[in-house]
N, C-alpha and C positions, 0 to 999 in steps of 0.2 A: 359797111360791109363788107364782110369778105370775100373773093370771090366763092364758089361755088367747090369747081377741081381742092382751092388755098383750106379752103373752109373743111376738106373729111379728109383735105390730109393731116392738118392739127390736128381734129380729130380722133383721128388712127395714133399717132402715134404719143399723145394724152393717155388715150387706152391703154399702151403698150407702158407706159414706162409706171400706168398705180393698178392694173391690173393684173393679178395672180392667179394663182390655179387654185379650188378651195374645193376639194375632190370629196372632204364630208360634205359640205353643203352640196353640194352637189348629186351626191350618192339623197339623204334626206330628200334631196325636191323632186329628184330621181326614183327615190322609192319609198313614200313615206311607211307604209305600209309595212315594213320589211323591218326596219330602225322601229311600230312599232310594235308586232311582233317581239323582236330581239329584249326591246326593257323590258312588258310584260317579262317576258322567262324571269332578266333577269329580277324581277321583282317578288315573280313566283321563285326564285333560285332562292332569294333573301329573307322572305316569311320561311320555306320550308328548313334551308337551316337556322333560324331563331328556334326553330318547335325546336327541331336536333338536339341546340345546344341544354335548353328547359329541359329534355327528357333524361340527356346527362345529370346537368345536376339534380334531377330531381330521383335519378339513381343514386345518387350518392346519402341518399333520407330517405328509412333505411337504405345500407349498405345489401347491392345486387350486383354481384359480380356479370348473371351471364344481360341485366340491366344494360350497365353500365358496357358491355360489350358490344350492344345488341344500339345503341346509341353511339359508340361513339364510330362504330363500320359506315353509319349515315351521318352525320358532320362529315367524316373525310370525303364520304362519296357528293353531297354535297359542296364543298370546296371543290374538290374534283374541276363539280357543272360550271361552278365557277369561272373558273381558270381556262376549262374550255369557251364560254361563253369570253373570257377578253377576245383568247387566241383567237375566234371568232369574229369578232369586230374589227381586232387593227388589221386581217388580210381582209378584209372587204373593205377600209378607209382608209387605206393607207396618206401618211405622211406626205408630204411634196419631199422632193427630190433634195433641193434644196437649202435641205434643212441638215444638221449636222449630228452626226453618227453618239456625237458626245448630250446632245440634249437630254430632255427629263423622265423621256418618254421610256430609250434605257434604260438611263438609268431606276427607274422603273420597271423596267422588267425584270433584270437585274436582283431589281428589289424581291421581286414573285418567287423569282429561283432561289431566295437568300432560302425566302420562308417558309416554302414548300420542301427543302432541304430538310429547312430544322427541323416541319414537319414526321421528313422519313427519317429521323435521329430519331426524333421521340418515339414514333412506331417501332424503327428496329431496335431501342432501347428494351421498348414493352414487351415484343414479341421476346425476346432475351431473357426478359425475366418470366416469361410465358411459357420458354422452354425448361429454364429451369428450377420452374415447378412438379415443369413435369416429369423431370429426369430424379424429383424426388419423390413422385409419386409412385414412380416405379420404379427405383430403388424400397421401398415400403408396398408396393401390392409382390415385389419379387420375392421379399423376406418372408410376406404372407403367405406367397402360396408356396412357398421355403417347410418351411413352420404344418401349414394344412396340410400338406407332403405327406411329411415323416409322424405325423398326426390318424391318418390316411391308413399309412406302415401300420399303426401300429395298433390301431382298429379290426387292419385286417387282418390280421396275426390275431390277434382276440379274437375274430369271426370263424376265423380256420379252424384256432382251436379247438374253440366252442363248437361247429360244428362235428371236428372229430369227437370230439365227449360225446354229443351227442348220438354218435352213430353207433359208439360201441357201446352207451348203454343200450338203445336200443332193445339188444338182444336180450332180458333178461326182464326188462321195464316198460316193454309195447304192453301200451294200449293205456300208461299210467302217467305219459306224458315227458317231460323233454327234463336232462337233467345237464347242467354246466356248469362250469370247474374256470373260476373264476382265479384268475394266479395272483394271490396279494401275501404281505407274512402274516396275516391272520390264517391262514389259509399253510401255513407253512409252522406256526407254531400247534395248529390242533395237528400238523403232521409229529412234531416236536410232542407232543403229549402222548399220539398216542405208540409210538417209538421205546418211548421212556417206559409207559404200561405192559409194555411188546417185551423189554427185557426183568421189571419187575412180576409179569405173568411165568416167565423163563425160569425164576428164581427158584419158582416155587417147588416142582419139577427135579431141578437139577439139586438142590439142597436137598428135599425127601430121597432119593436115590442117593446120595454121599451119607447118611441119614443110614438106611437101610441096610449100605455098603460095611457097614461099621467105623466110616472116618470120625474123626475129630474135628470139631467143628472147627474150634478154639484154635488149636492148630492150621485148620485150613487159613481159616478169617486173617490169624496173626503172618503164612504167610504169603496173602497177597498186599495185606501191609505192614507193615509192621509197628509197632509202640505209639498204638494209637487207640488211645481213652477214649471207653465208650461208656456211656452215660448206663447202658444198658445191655445188658448179657443178649439180648433180642434185637438194637440197633446191630450187632454184624450181618445181618444180611444185606447191613448195603457195603459191606464188602464183597461178599461173591455179585453185587449190580453188578462194584464198581469193576469186581473185574471182569464181568460180559462185556458191559461198555465200551471198557480198552478192549480188548479183542476183537470189537465187533466195528467199531468207531476207526483202527485201522486204517489209515489210506483213505479218510473220507473223503479229501483237498483233493485228490485224483480223479482222473477222469475214468468210471468204470471203478474207482477203487486199484487203478491200477493191472485194470485184470486186460488183455490180447482181444481186442474184440473184428469180429471183422465187417463191420457197419461203425463205425467208427460212430459217437456220439458225439461232436466235439461244439455243438450251436443249440442254446437256449430251445429253440426248436424245438429238438431231435429231442433233445432232456425229455420235454413234457409233455411229446409223443408218446413217449416207453411209461411216465407214470399216471399216462390217462390208461394205456392197454394193461397196466398189471391190478393199478384200484383196484378194480370190482373181479380180481378174479382168486381163484382159492390157489394161495402156493402151487401146492401137488399137482394142481390140472396144467398151470403155466407151465409146470417142466412136465409131467408126460407127455405136453403138446413138442417140446424145443426144451428135450432135455444139457444139450451146449450149450442153449443160448447166454450169450453174457448175465444173467440174473440165475443161468443152472449153473456157474461155474464163480457163481461171487455164491452162491447157496455151502457146494462141495468145501471154496476154500476158509469158509469160515466156519463151520461149525468143523473141520481139522485145527483152526486153530484154538477155537474154543471146548473143546473137549478133547483134552488130552490124552495119551493112548492108554494110564494108568487110570485112567475115571474109566475108557473105555472097557477096558477090562475086569476091574472089581462091575461095573455097573451088569455093563451085558454077564460074566464071567468067560471071553470071549471076543477078540477084534472081527467078527465075521459082520456086523454093520459098518467098523470100521472100515472094510478091504471094499465093501460094498462102494462103499463113497467114492474111496478111492481109482475104485476102478473105473467110473464116469456114473454109475445109479445113484437113482435120490429112492429108500426104501421107502416103504407103506407103517413103518413103526408107530407108533404114538409119542415115541420121543421123540424124530425127526421131523415129524409134522409138527409138534409143537416150536421144535425149535426153525420152523419154513415161517411161521406166524411169526418171530424174532425175524427173520432173516430176511422177512418182506418187507417187516414193516419200515428195518434202517435202509436197503434197497429204494424205497421212494420216496425217502425221506432225502437222501442222495441223490435221485434223482430229478426232487421237486427243488434242489437247493443251486441243479446248473439251468433251470430251469428258466431264474430268476439274471436278471446284465445289466447289473453283473455278480458273478453267480453269489448265493450266501459263502460264508466264511464260515468256517471251526474256530472252535479257542478252546485251550483246558488250562484246568490251573492246577498249581505243582501243592505234591506234601508237602506245610509245616509254613505254607503262604498268607499272608497277614489277612483274616475275611476282608473283602468291601461289600458291600450292599447292593452299587453297584451296578459289579458286575456277574456277584452272583447269589444265590439265594441257598438259604440254609432246607437240605428235608427232612430238620427234627422242625419245626415250627414252633414250640413252645418253649425257644433256649431264655434264658435270661443273661443280662449281663450282670454283673458285681463290677462295682468300683475297680475293686484290688487285682480287678483282673489289667492286668497293662493292654490285650489283646485275645483276641480270639483268634483261636488256628485253626488252617485247614489241613484234618486226618484225611479224607476219600473227595476223589472228584467221580460222583457218581453217574452227573450225567453231563456228558459237555455242551461248551453254551455258542452261541452263535449270533453273529454280526448279519445283518439283509435291509443292506443301501443305509440309512439311518439308524435301523430299528433295532436293539437287542434283546437277544434271550436269554437270563441267566444262565452261567454255568450253578446246577444242583451239586450243592456238598455237604458233605457230612465232618461238622470242626466237632477237635477233640477234645479231648475236655473241659466240656462246656456242661451247663449248669440248664434242669431241667424246672420250669416253674412245677411246685405242686396242686 
């Protein structure tokens, strides 16, 4: 047996050679409840991660973007929790100091950081994709907003004009309801028909006064347009209608017929307001209220253009009415009031033409041009086309035609030398 002191010395030497510090085992032995709690959290976290992953897979069938995004956030959150548990364990259970920095623990930590980096890269790409999708949605919404703004502006304008029409009509139709006016090609067509009827109606007293004054109507018709071959003698009335139209529609395409105005109406809304203001009024009443208005100046200029001084003197045996008009007045004679109905119809048609955006365009056809049933309409309906005739030719343009956007109103013409059905 060895002496007691030697034995103790050998034991201490043996222990110093074989025993190494074991922090993990010491930690476990010292606080087993903490380790048990850590492991419990680890298993709970893994179960939560598994559940979140299953939810993420389920959200893809059927495809539900909101559920996918929600499940994805839960998966990322659980991965972060796992990482935090790992860091917590390592901080409280360090490796022995003698272990090399290049050991497997460091390599595992590097691998973990690389995995996290890849996860973040995937997240960044996902967020970039979402940003691009949002940018596309923003552009589409901006376009929709712009379209909606344009539609709203048109609706507000239409409502404003309708409101104006209602207010102006209430004085004469109080208690009988509201009247509205829609700016459409159909409305323009109805005004076009009214204008032609006014031309036709005014041609009757004009022809009657020429007869009463002893005029040679055949010579008068020939002086308006020579060498027109009329199918019937009664058709010469179209020469006088053509004469009236030629004078009344001069300057139609210019603003206010080129008449100077103190309040220029160079926009569609102002033109439509003028149309609404006059459409339900008697023209003489309107002129009595404002004899020097743009409409009043138009009536004077067109009367002096249509009624030649020779007509005036032969009709009335004096120039009193003409001089009165030239002096700025509007006589209350039956003949002048008949003319005012014509003037009002043409003025309203021009105001309505400029109410469109773009404005309606007038077009005319010349004598001798070949008849086209696309751009022209025969004023006489029972025309017969004979095979031996090469083509029908225009003898008179009785009423001009119009373009309204993509709509066409045919010019009305009298065909020279046509044959009528019996």
